[in-house]
N, C-alpha and C positions, 0 to 999 in steps of 0.2 A: 672516603669520598662518596658523597651521595649522588644518586642519579635521579634527576627529575623526570617523571613519566607524565606524558600528556594524558588528559582525561579522554580516553577513547570512547567512553560511553556517550559523551556529548556529541561526538561525530556521528555515532550510530543514530542517535535521536534526530539530528538534523537530516541525515540521509533518509531515515524512515519518513519524516515529514514531507520531504521532496517526493518520495515514492507515492505517498498517500495523495498528495496534491496532483501528481501526474495521473494516477489511476482514477481519481474522481473526475478529472477533465476528459480523459479519453473514453471512459466507460459510463459517464453520467450517473455515478452512484454517490452515496453520501460518504463523508470521511469516516464515519463509524463502520460502514460496510467495508470500505477499503482497508481499514486497520485489521478487521477480522480476517479478510482474505489474505493479507500479507502475513499475519500471524500463522495462518493455516498452511499457506503454500510457499512462503518465503519469496525469493526473487524469480520464481518460475513464471515469467511474464506471459507465455502462451496460455498456461493454466489460469493465471490471474484474469486475463482478458476473457477467457471462456466462462469462468465462474461469474465474473462481473456482468457479462451479457445476459446470463441466466437470471440475474437479479432485476434487470430492467423489465418493467411491465410492457407487454406487447400491446399495440393499439387495439388488437382484436379482443384482448382480455378486459378492456375497459367498458 
């Protein structure tokens, strides 16, 4: 008897894309920047937001 396993990797990708979209919206960063932060920090949202805010140029810096 064979057991069919669902493709869990597709679920991870969909979840990651949702996290990337959410992070780009709340932190005003690019999807590329969001992917890098998620790869580095995982789902540690306080750390992700802190790091994302550090990427945003301040108006004083312009």
